[in-house]
KOLROKE-633175 format. One line per 2 residues: number of its first residue (from 1); their letters; for each residue x, y, z of C-alpha. Coordinates in Angstrom, 1 decimal, m for minus. Example, Ala and Ser with C-alpha at 12.3 -4.5 7.8 and 13.67 -1.06 7.14 Angstrom:
1> AS> 12.3,m4.5,7.8 ~ 13.7,m1.1,7.1 $
END
This chain:
1> MA> 0.0,0.0,0.0 ~ 1.5,3.3,m1.1 $
3> EE> 2.3,5.8,1.6 ~ 0.3,9.0,1.7 $
5> PQ> 2.4,12.0,0.6 ~ 3.6,14.4,3.2 $
7> ID> 2.1,17.7,2.4 ~ 3.4,21.0,3.6 $
9> YA> 0.0,22.8,4.0 ~ 1.7,26.1,5.0 $
11> AV> 3.5,26.1,1.7 ~ 0.2,25.1,m0.1 $
13> FR> m1.6,28.0,1.6 ~ 1.1,30.6,0.6 $
15> AL> 1.0,29.3,m3.1 ~ m2.8,29.4,m3.4 $
17> PG> m4.0,31.4,m6.4 ~ m6.0,34.4,m5.5 $
19> MV> m6.1,36.5,m2.4 ~ m6.5,34.5,0.9 $
21> AL> m5.9,35.6,4.4 ~ m6.4,34.2,7.9 $
23> LT> m7.8,36.3,10.7 ~ m8.7,35.7,14.3 $
25> PE> m12.4,36.1,15.4 ~ m11.3,39.5,16.6 $
27> LV> m10.3,40.3,13.0 ~ m6.6,40.4,13.5 $
29> YV> m4.4,39.0,10.7 ~ m2.4,35.8,11.5 $
31> DA> m1.4,34.9,7.9 ~ m1.8,35.8,4.2 $
33> NE> m0.8,34.1,1.0 ~ 1.6,35.5,m1.5 $
35> DF> m1.1,36.8,m3.9 ~ m2.8,38.6,m1.0 $
37> LR> 0.4,40.4,m0.1 ~ 1.2,41.2,m3.8 $
39> LA> m2.2,42.4,m4.9 ~ m2.9,44.3,m1.6 $
41> GR> 0.5,46.0,m1.8 ~ 1.3,45.1,1.8 $
43> TR> 4.2,43.3,3.4 ~ 3.7,40.4,5.8 $
45> EQ> 5.0,42.5,8.6 ~ 2.4,45.2,7.8 $
47> LL> m0.4,42.6,8.2 ~ 0.4,40.0,10.8 $
49> GH> m0.8,40.9,14.3 ~ m2.7,43.9,13.1 $
51> YI> m6.4,44.7,13.1 ~ m7.8,44.5,9.5 $
53> FD> m9.1,48.0,9.4 ~ m6.0,49.5,10.9 $
55> VF> m4.2,48.0,7.8 ~ m6.9,48.9,5.4 $
57> PE> m8.8,51.9,6.7 ~ m11.8,53.2,4.7 $
59> NP> m11.4,56.0,2.2 ~ m12.3,59.2,4.2 $
61> ND> m13.1,61.0,1.0 ~ m16.0,58.7,0.1 $
63> AA> m19.0,59.8,2.1 ~ m21.1,56.9,0.8 $
65> AA> m18.5,54.2,1.7 ~ m19.9,51.2,3.4 $
67> GM> m17.2,48.6,2.7 ~ m15.7,48.6,6.2 $
69> RE> m19.1,48.2,7.9 ~ m20.2,45.4,5.6 $
71> TR> m16.9,43.6,5.7 ~ m16.8,43.7,9.5 $
73> ES> m20.4,42.5,9.8 ~ m19.8,39.6,7.4 $
75> ML> m16.7,38.5,9.3 ~ m18.4,38.8,12.7 $
77> RT> m21.4,36.8,11.4 ~ m19.0,34.0,10.4 $
79> AA> m17.3,34.1,13.8 ~ m20.7,34.1,15.6 $
81> TG> m22.6,31.5,13.5 ~ m19.7,29.3,12.3 $
83> ER> m21.1,29.5,8.8 ~ m19.7,30.8,5.5 $
85> DT> m20.8,34.3,4.5 ~ m20.6,35.4,0.9 $
87> MA> m20.7,39.1,0.2 ~ m22.0,41.0,m2.8 $
89> LL> m19.8,43.0,m5.0 ~ m18.0,45.5,m2.8 $
91> RY> m16.2,48.7,m3.5 ~ m13.3,49.2,m1.1 $
93> DI> m10.6,51.7,m2.0 ~ m7.0,51.1,m1.0 $
95> ED> m4.5,53.7,0.0 ~ m1.3,53.8,m1.9 $
97> TS> 1.4,53.2,0.8 ~ 4.0,55.0,m1.3 $
99> HP> 1.8,58.0,m1.6 ~ m0.2,58.6,1.6 $
101> GR> m3.5,60.3,1.0 ~ m3.8,58.8,m2.5 $
103> WE> m6.7,56.4,m2.7 ~ m7.1,53.9,m5.6 $
105> EH> m10.6,52.7,m6.6 ~ m11.1,48.9,m6.2 $
107> YW> m13.9,46.4,m6.5 ~ m13.9,43.1,m4.7 $
109> SP> m15.9,39.9,m4.5 ~ m15.3,38.6,m0.9 $
111> VN> m16.3,35.4,1.0 ~ m15.6,34.6,4.6 $
113> AP> m15.4,31.0,5.9 ~ m14.9,29.6,9.4 $
115> VH> m12.1,27.3,10.6 ~ m13.3,25.4,13.7 $
117> GP> m11.0,24.5,16.5 ~ m11.0,21.2,18.5 $
119> DG> m13.7,22.6,20.8 ~ m16.0,23.3,17.9 $
121> QV> m15.7,27.1,18.2 ~ m14.5,29.3,15.4 $
123> AL> m10.8,29.6,15.7 ~ m10.0,31.4,12.5 $
125> IV> m11.7,33.2,9.6 ~ m10.6,32.5,6.1 $
127> HR> m11.0,35.7,4.1 ~ m10.9,35.2,0.4 $
129> VE> m11.2,38.1,m1.9 ~ m11.2,38.3,m5.7 $
131> EV> m10.4,41.7,m7.2 ~ m12.9,42.4,m10.0 $
133> TE> m11.9,46.0,m10.8 ~ m10.5,45.2,m14.2 $
135> LI> m13.4,42.9,m15.0 ~ m15.9,45.6,m14.5 $
137> RA> m13.9,47.9,m16.7 ~ m13.0,45.4,m19.4 $
139> FG> m15.6,46.3,m22.0 ~ m13.8,48.2,m24.7 $
141> GP> m14.4,49.2,m28.3 ~ m15.6,52.6,m29.7 $
143> GG> m16.9,54.5,m26.8 ~ m15.7,51.8,m24.6 $
145> DR> m14.6,54.1,m21.8 ~ m18.0,55.6,m21.5 $
147> RS> m19.8,52.2,m21.7 ~ m17.5,50.6,m19.2 $
149> RV> m18.2,53.4,m16.7 ~ m21.9,53.0,m17.3 $
151> LE> m21.6,49.2,m16.8 ~ m19.5,49.7,m13.8 $
153> AE> m22.1,52.0,m12.2 ~ m24.9,49.6,m13.2 $
155> LY> m23.2,46.5,m11.7 ~ m22.2,48.3,m8.6 $
157> TR> m25.7,49.7,m8.1 ~ m27.3,46.3,m8.6 $
159> AR> m24.8,44.7,m6.2 ~ m25.6,47.3,m3.5 $
161> EL> m29.3,46.8,m4.0 ~ m28.8,43.1,m3.6 $
163> QQ> m26.7,43.6,m0.5 ~ m29.4,45.8,1.1 $
165> VN> m32.1,43.3,0.3 ~ m30.0,40.5,1.8 $
167> ER> m29.4,42.7,4.9 ~ m33.1,43.4,5.4 $
169> LR> m33.9,39.6,5.0 ~ m31.1,38.8,7.5 $
171> QA> m32.5,41.4,10.0 ~ m36.0,40.0,9.5 $
173> HD> m34.8,36.5,10.2 ~ m32.9,37.6,13.2 $
175> RE> m36.0,39.4,14.6 ~ m38.1,36.3,14.0 $
177> RE> m35.5,34.1,15.8 ~ m35.4,36.5,18.7 $
179> VA> m39.2,36.5,19.0 ~ m39.4,32.7,18.7 $
181> LA> m36.7,32.2,21.4 ~ m38.4,34.7,23.7 $
183> LQ> m41.7,33.0,23.1 ~ m40.2,29.6,23.8 $
185> AA> m38.5,30.9,27.0 ~ m41.8,32.4,28.2 $
187> ML> m43.8,29.2,27.6 ~ m41.3,26.7,28.9 $
189> PD> m41.4,26.2,32.7 ~ m38.6,27.6,34.8 $
191> PR> m36.2,25.0,36.2 ~ m37.1,24.7,39.9 $
193> PL> m36.5,22.3,42.7 ~ m38.9,19.3,42.6 $
195> AH> m39.5,18.7,46.3 ~ m36.5,16.7,47.4 $
197> RK> m35.7,15.4,43.9 ~ m32.6,16.3,42.0 $
199> AA> m33.3,17.4,38.4 ~ m31.7,19.4,35.6 $
201> VR> m33.3,20.8,32.4 ~ m31.5,22.2,29.3 $
203> YR> m32.7,23.8,26.1 ~ m30.3,24.5,23.3 $
205> PA> m31.7,26.3,20.2 ~ m30.4,25.4,16.8 $
207> IG> m27.7,27.6,15.2 ~ m28.8,29.8,12.3 $
209> AL> m31.5,32.4,12.0 ~ m34.1,30.1,10.5 $
211> NV> m33.6,27.0,12.6 ~ m35.5,27.9,15.8 $
213> CG> m37.8,24.9,16.3 ~ m40.7,23.8,18.5 $
215> DW> m39.0,21.6,21.1 ~ m40.4,21.7,24.6 $
217> YD> m40.2,20.0,28.0 ~ m42.6,20.0,31.0 $
219> VV> m42.8,18.7,34.6 ~ m46.1,18.3,36.3 $
221> EL> m46.6,17.4,39.9 ~ m49.3,14.7,40.2 $
223> PG> m51.6,14.0,43.2 ~ m49.6,12.4,46.1 $
225> EG> m45.9,12.4,45.4 ~ m46.1,11.4,41.7 $
227> LA> m44.5,13.4,38.9 ~ m45.1,13.5,35.2 $
229> VA> m42.2,14.4,32.9 ~ m42.6,15.1,29.2 $
231> VG> m40.8,16.3,26.1 ~ m42.1,17.1,22.7 $
233> DV> m41.0,18.3,19.2 ~ m43.1,20.2,16.7 $
235> VG> m42.3,19.8,13.1 ~ m41.1,23.0,11.4 $
237> HG> m39.1,26.1,12.2 ~ m39.4,29.6,13.4 $
239> LA> m42.2,31.5,15.0 ~ m45.0,29.3,13.8 $
241> AA> m43.4,26.2,15.3 ~ m42.8,28.1,18.6 $
243> CA> m46.5,29.1,18.7 ~ m47.7,25.5,18.0 $
245> MG> m45.3,24.3,20.7 ~ m46.8,26.6,23.3 $
247> QL> m50.3,25.4,22.6 ~ m49.4,21.7,22.7 $
249> RS> m47.3,22.0,25.8 ~ m50.1,23.7,27.7 $
251> AL> m52.6,21.2,26.4 ~ m50.5,18.2,27.5 $
253> SA> m49.8,19.8,30.9 ~ m53.6,20.2,31.4 $
255> AT> m54.4,16.7,30.1 ~ m51.7,15.1,32.4 $
257> RV> m53.4,16.5,35.5 ~ m56.7,14.7,34.8 $
259> AD> m55.6,11.6,32.8 ~ m55.4,8.1,34.2 $
261> GP> m52.0,7.6,32.6 ~ m49.6,8.8,29.9 $
263> AQ> m51.5,7.0,27.1 ~ m54.7,8.8,27.9 $
265> AL> m52.9,12.1,28.1 ~ m51.4,11.6,24.7 $
267> EA> m54.8,10.5,23.3 ~ m56.3,13.9,24.5 $
269> LD> m53.3,15.7,23.0 ~ m53.7,13.9,19.7 $
271> MY> m57.4,15.1,19.4 ~ m56.3,18.7,20.3 $
273> AR> m53.4,18.7,17.8 ~ m55.9,18.1,14.9 $
275> SV> m57.2,21.6,15.5 ~ m53.9,23.4,15.8 $
277> DG> m52.2,24.6,12.6 ~ m48.7,23.2,12.3 $
279> AE> m49.2,20.5,14.9 ~ m49.4,17.6,12.5 $
281> ST> m46.7,14.9,13.1 ~ m45.6,16.4,16.4 $
283> TA> m43.7,13.9,18.5 ~ m44.0,13.6,22.3 $
285> AT> m43.0,11.3,25.1 ~ m44.5,11.4,28.6 $
287> TF> m43.7,9.5,31.8 ~ m45.7,9.1,35.0 $
289> ID> m43.4,8.3,38.0 ~ m44.7,6.6,41.1 $
291> WD> m42.1,6.7,43.9 ~ m44.3,4.5,46.2 $
293> DH> m44.3,1.6,43.7 ~ m40.9,2.6,42.1 $
295> TI> m42.5,2.4,38.7 ~ m42.4,4.5,35.5 $
297> TY> m45.4,4.4,33.3 ~ m44.8,5.8,29.8 $
299> SC> m46.0,6.4,26.3 ~ m44.4,7.8,23.2 $
301> AG> m45.9,9.4,20.1 ~ m43.3,8.9,17.4 $
303> HP> m40.6,10.2,19.8 ~ m37.2,8.8,20.7 $
305> PP> m37.5,6.6,23.8 ~ m36.6,7.9,27.3 $
307> AL> m33.4,6.5,28.7 ~ m33.1,4.9,32.2 $
309> LH> m29.6,4.9,33.7 ~ m29.5,2.2,36.4 $
311> PD> m27.3,2.5,39.5 ~ m25.0,m0.2,38.1 $
313> GT> m24.3,1.9,35.0 ~ m26.4,m0.1,32.5 $
315> VS> m28.9,1.8,30.4 ~ m32.3,0.7,29.1 $
317> FL> m34.6,2.5,26.7 ~ m38.3,2.8,27.4 $
319> DR> m39.4,1.6,23.9 ~ m42.3,m0.7,24.5 $
321> AT> m45.0,1.8,24.1 ~ m44.3,3.7,20.8 $
323> DP> m47.0,4.9,18.4 ~ m47.2,7.3,15.4 $
325> PL> m46.8,11.0,16.0 ~ m49.7,13.2,16.9 $
327> AA> m52.5,13.7,14.2 ~ m50.6,11.4,11.8 $
329> RP> m53.4,8.9,11.5 ~ m56.8,9.6,9.8 $
331> RS> m58.5,9.5,13.2 ~ m57.7,9.3,16.9 $
333> AP> m57.2,5.9,18.4 ~ m56.1,4.5,21.8 $
335> RP> m52.4,4.8,22.5 ~ m50.2,2.2,24.2 $
337> QA> m48.5,2.6,27.5 ~ m46.0,0.4,29.3 $
339> QT> m44.5,0.2,32.8 ~ m41.1,m0.5,34.1 $
341> SF> m39.7,m0.6,37.6 ~ m36.7,1.4,38.8 $
343> TE> m34.2,1.2,41.7 ~ m33.6,4.2,43.9 $
345> GA> m30.7,6.2,42.6 ~ m31.5,5.5,39.0 $
347> TL> m31.6,8.4,36.5 ~ m34.4,9.1,34.0 $
349> VL> m33.4,11.1,30.8 ~ m35.9,12.5,28.4 $
351> YT> m34.7,14.4,25.3 ~ m35.6,15.6,21.8 $
353> DG> m34.1,14.2,18.6 ~ m31.6,17.0,18.3 $
355> LV> m29.5,15.2,20.9 ~ m29.2,11.9,19.1 $
357> ER> m30.1,12.2,15.4 ~ m27.5,12.9,12.7 $
359> RT> m28.1,13.1,9.0 ~ m25.3,10.6,8.3 $
361> DD> m26.3,8.0,11.0 ~ m29.4,6.0,11.8 $
363> ID> m31.1,6.5,15.1 ~ m29.6,3.4,16.7 $
365> AG> m26.1,4.9,16.4 ~ m27.4,8.0,18.2 $
367> LA> m29.0,6.0,21.0 ~ m25.8,4.0,21.4 $
369> RL> m23.8,7.3,21.8 ~ m26.3,8.4,24.4 $
371> AD> m26.0,5.1,26.3 ~ m22.2,5.3,26.3 $
373> SL> m22.2,8.8,27.5 ~ m24.7,8.0,30.3 $
375> TH> m22.6,5.0,31.4 ~ m19.4,7.1,31.3 $
377> HQ> m20.9,9.8,33.5 ~ m23.0,7.5,35.7 $
379> HA> m21.8,9.0,39.0 ~ m22.4,12.6,38.0 $
381> AP> m25.2,14.7,39.6 ~ m28.1,15.7,37.3 $
383> EA> m26.7,19.2,36.6 ~ m23.2,17.9,35.7 $
385> LA> m24.7,15.0,33.8 ~ m26.9,17.3,31.6 $
387> DA> m23.9,19.4,30.7 ~ m21.8,16.3,29.9 $
389> LL> m24.5,14.9,27.6 ~ m24.6,18.1,25.6 $
391> TD> m20.9,18.2,25.4 ~ m20.6,14.6,24.3 $
393> LL> m23.5,14.4,21.9 ~ m24.1,17.8,20.2 $
395> PR> m22.0,18.5,17.1 ~ m18.9,20.5,17.8 $
397> TG> m19.7,22.8,14.9 ~ m23.0,23.7,16.4 $
399> NT> m26.4,21.9,16.6 ~ m28.6,22.3,13.5 $
401> DD> m31.7,21.2,15.4 ~ m33.1,22.3,18.8 $
403> TA> m32.4,20.1,21.8 ~ m34.5,19.8,25.0 $
405> LI> m33.2,17.6,27.8 ~ m34.5,16.6,31.2 $
407> VL> m32.3,14.6,33.7 ~ m34.1,13.4,36.8 $
409> RL> m32.5,11.4,39.7 ~ m35.1,8.9,40.9 $
END
């Protein structure tokens, strides 16, 4: 078998065609390839360790200049979201270092991309820019100078309009995300002590402006010393999903207080879901815990099964009462429920699919990862265990689906 070639990636980076630079999330240069140095007219010493806009200040003579603001916002978005950000055609004039005060008109096509570190956070920003000044002016022939200036103005105007439209869309998406998160936070119960029980809850929204989903959790105290714990997941994203989530969580919370068991609570929720826009195919899992009998009675509507971590470190999944999601059948029907016993000191874990599902794996692989993590951290208290599960199981590059999690020591 042939050995893999030893590649000097630093040399490859410096030889890359086109202008490429590396910056920290604070927008300080840490490296630049040879084309970047040559075309930008700067030495390596003038770049490395310096803030980008100290090296390339904005043209003070251009009252309409927006290049600095748009470039900074694009880079900071990349650092914050961990996602690539492609900018529209940008005018950004460059000062001639050999003639201070003389500014040369330039047009650029920039893109910013993240480099993630071992912890999953953005460690560096790859800033690639292609100068298109000559391309814009490259239409010659009789009257070519005039036509090229007209074309230049037209292209630049259209690019600015596109950039403004994109910015308005991004701001609208950001506002929707903020409203959806605020709505979710208002409708989800505050973590609070459960008598003498130790519990932890976590909610992690998805990354990206459009990915706020409808995950929820709920804890209901039952007559006597019983407790009902539930999680659910509305299909869809954004404000509509958050609104449907609030209605379903409240309905299940009310049904739980009068139902004879989790199956009956989900049957009532199924009937209600048929009247709620966006509630179709919602998944949910609910458990009724009886400390006198040391039993857990449970039912799942298309939802990943709750996990039970036993004191000896073994893990079992409560998967003997699974039925289709809410409102997925033509009409309501009785739902199954099952019961299992537990030993004092066991830990019950309910979660939504963002914790275990990955596009490249089947659900069994995700459940196996969850079981391994639970066993590895079996002696941790609920708060520490909840944090460990999120660290072990959520993608290091950021979760693309919401995750709700409840950890309850029995």
